[in-house]
C-alpha positions in Angstrom: 91.1 -24.4 -66.6 89.2 -27.2 -68.5 86.9 -25.7 -71.1 84.4 -28.5 -70.4 81.4 -27.8 -68.1 82.0 -29.9 -65.0 78.5 -31.3 -65.0 75.0 -30.1 -64.1 74.5 -27.5 -61.5 77.5 -25.3 -62.4 77.8 -22.0 -64.2 80.9 -20.4 -65.9 81.6 -17.1 -64.2 83.9 -14.5 -65.6 85.3 -12.1 -63.0 88.5 -10.1 -62.5 89.8 -11.3 -65.9 89.5 -15.0 -64.8 87.0 -17.6 -65.7 85.9 -20.0 -63.0 83.1 -22.5 -62.3 80.6 -21.8 -59.6 77.7 -23.8 -58.4 74.5 -22.4 -59.9 72.2 -20.9 -57.2 68.4 -20.6 -56.9 67.0 -17.2 -55.7 64.5 -17.4 -52.8 62.3 -14.5 -51.8 61.3 -14.2 -48.1 57.9 -12.8 -47.3 56.6 -12.1 -43.7 53.6 -10.5 -42.4 55.4 -7.3 -41.1 54.1 -4.0 -42.4 57.7 -3.1 -43.2 58.4 -6.5 -45.0 61.6 -6.1 -47.1 61.0 -9.0 -49.4 64.6 -10.0 -49.0 66.2 -12.5 -51.4 68.7 -15.2 -50.7 70.6 -17.8 -52.7 70.3 -21.6 -52.2 72.2 -24.4 -53.8 70.2 -26.9 -55.8 70.3 -29.4 -52.9 69.2 -26.8 -50.4 66.4 -25.6 -52.7 65.1 -29.3 -52.9 65.2 -29.6 -49.1 63.1 -26.4 -48.7 60.8 -26.9 -51.6 60.4 -30.7 -51.4 57.8 -31.7 -54.0 58.3 -31.7 -57.7 57.3 -28.3 -59.1 57.0 -26.8 -55.7 58.1 -23.1 -55.5 56.1 -22.0 -52.5 56.9 -23.0 -48.9 55.5 -21.9 -45.4 58.0 -21.7 -42.7 55.8 -23.4 -40.3 55.8 -26.5 -42.5 59.6 -26.6 -42.3 60.0 -26.5 -38.6 60.2 -30.2 -38.1 62.3 -30.9 -41.2 65.9 -30.9 -40.2 67.2 -31.0 -43.8 65.2 -27.9 -44.5 66.3 -26.1 -41.4 70.0 -26.9 -42.1 69.5 -25.7 -45.7 67.9 -22.4 -44.4 70.7 -21.8 -42.0 73.1 -22.0 -44.9 70.9 -19.9 -47.3 70.7 -17.1 -44.7 74.4 -16.5 -45.3 73.9 -15.8 -48.9 71.8 -12.6 -49.3 71.6 -11.2 -52.8 70.7 -7.6 -53.8 67.5 -7.4 -55.7 69.1 -5.6 -58.6 71.4 -8.6 -59.0 68.7 -11.2 -59.3 67.7 -12.7 -62.7 64.5 -14.4 -61.5 63.0 -15.8 -58.5 62.9 -19.5 -58.0 60.9 -19.9 -54.8 59.1 -18.0 -52.1 58.9 -18.8 -48.4 56.1 -17.2 -46.4 56.8 -16.6 -42.6 53.8 -16.3 -40.2 51.3 -16.1 -43.1 49.5 -19.4 -42.9 46.3 -17.6 -44.0 47.8 -17.6 -47.5 48.0 -21.4 -47.7 44.4 -21.6 -49.1 45.6 -19.7 -52.2 48.5 -22.2 -52.8 47.0 -25.8 -52.6 49.7 -27.2 -54.8 52.4 -25.0 -53.3 53.1 -23.5 -56.7 53.1 -19.8 -57.7 50.9 -20.7 -60.6 48.1 -21.6 -58.1 47.2 -18.0 -58.3 46.5 -18.0 -62.0 43.1 -16.5 -62.7 42.5 -16.2 -58.9 45.1 -13.8 -57.6 46.1 -12.6 -60.9 44.2 -12.0 -64.1 46.5 -14.2 -66.3 48.3 -17.5 -66.4 51.9 -17.5 -65.6 52.2 -21.0 -67.1 50.7 -20.1 -70.3 52.4 -16.8 -70.5 55.8 -18.3 -70.1 55.1 -21.7 -71.3 56.3 -23.4 -68.1 
């Protein structure tokens, strides 16, 4: 295998004594209004992530906003095939709320950092220099 990285969006994976290139994935958490919400996580490719979280810097989406976006729906159908166990996740890149439109007022910019000093007592952006 060529030692050169094949371009952006790929990671080098060592498994079973072999090295291979795999497309880097974004981790997406699903939150619904059920009392037994499992906060499941799924993996999306970079393109799928961009279809679901369309705006620059966006990391929050509401399922109801995606219903008429065929690219987002196609991306979601592919993402559902890639669940990932929480203990294997190294960060959450985005969150999709299902049936929770009442939370929209807390995310006017569709960014997790919208909660800084409102829903949390600190700033995620300042804490992690994002």
